[in-house]
N, C-alpha and C positions, 0 to 999 in steps of 0.2 A: 504494500500500500504506500503510495506517495503522499506528499503533503496536499491537503485540501483546506482552504480557508485558514492557512497558516499553521495547521496542526497535522501530525501523523501519529498513528497508533504504535504503541510498543507493548510487548507482552513480557510479563515477569511471572514469577511463581505466584504472586498475589492476584494476577489477572491482567486484563487489558487496561491501559491508560493512554495518555497522550502527551507528547512533547511539542514544543514550538520549533521554529526553524533554527534557533540557536542551541537546541538540545536541552533546553530547560523544561522541567516537568510543569505541565499545566493542569492535567487531570490525573490524580493518583491512580495507580492500577487498582481497579475494583470491579470491572465488568467481566462476565464469563466469556463474552464474545462481543464484537462490534461489526457493524456493516463495513465490508471491505472496500466500499467506494468512497469512504471518508465522509466529512461533514458536508451537508447541503442545507442552505438557508439557516445556518447557525445551529444546526442540530445533527445528531447522529443516532441511528437505530442501534441500541445497545441491549445485550441480553444479560439478565440477572435472575438467578433462581429458576432457570429453564424457560423464561418468557422474555419477549422483546418489548421494549418501550423506547422512549425518546429522551435523550439527554441533551442539555445545552453545553456550551463551551466551558462551564465551570464544573461539570461532572454531576450536576443535579438533574434528576428526572423531572421533566415538565409534563410528561405523560408516563405514568407508572407502568412497569412491565406487566402486560396482560395478554400479549398476542403470541400466536404460534409462529408467525413470521411477520417481518416488517421491512418495508422498502423506504427509501429516503423521501423527504418532502420535495415537492416540485410545485411551484405556484400555490404554496400554502396547503397542499393536499398530499397525503401519503396513502399508499396501498398497503393494507394489512390483512392478515389471515387470522381468524379465530377458529378454535377447534383443535384438531390434531392432524397427524399425517394422513389418515384416511378420511377424515370428515371435515376438512378445512373449508371455511366459508370466507371468500375474499370480499373486501369492501374498501371504502375510503374513509379517512378521518381528516378533520382539520387540526390546527395546532392546539386546539383546546381538548382534543381527543374525542370530539363529537362526530358521529357518523354523518357523512355528507354524500350527496349523489356523485358517483364516479362518472367521469367523461369517458367516452370510448378509448381515448388515449391512455387513461390511467389503467383500465382493465385489459386492453388489448395490445398495449405497447410491449416492447421488449422487456422481459422480466429482469430485475436486478436483485434477485433473491440472494441473501447473504450466503456465502460459500462455506462457512464453517458450521 
């Protein structure tokens, strides 16, 4: 993963965190996993306790982990899956975590599902 919005992910025994372009820690390692495309719109999809949510650049979740899968925000909307591997239901949320109507581009566009 390269730098996005001035940050890149680093993995330690404590989990995934982020450093800035000078190598200084910005978000302490705390996540089980992070979206491998980096930050988008000031946020990153991050996994904690087996579920995905959205963290800001301080490492605080503004949408608590509750999703089976989560993709990055684009135009203020993110594609998320609830359920499990066999019974996933995809939909879209806004930055408040509220369900919103997905446009065809959100649901039919190229998937950016986290790789880990």
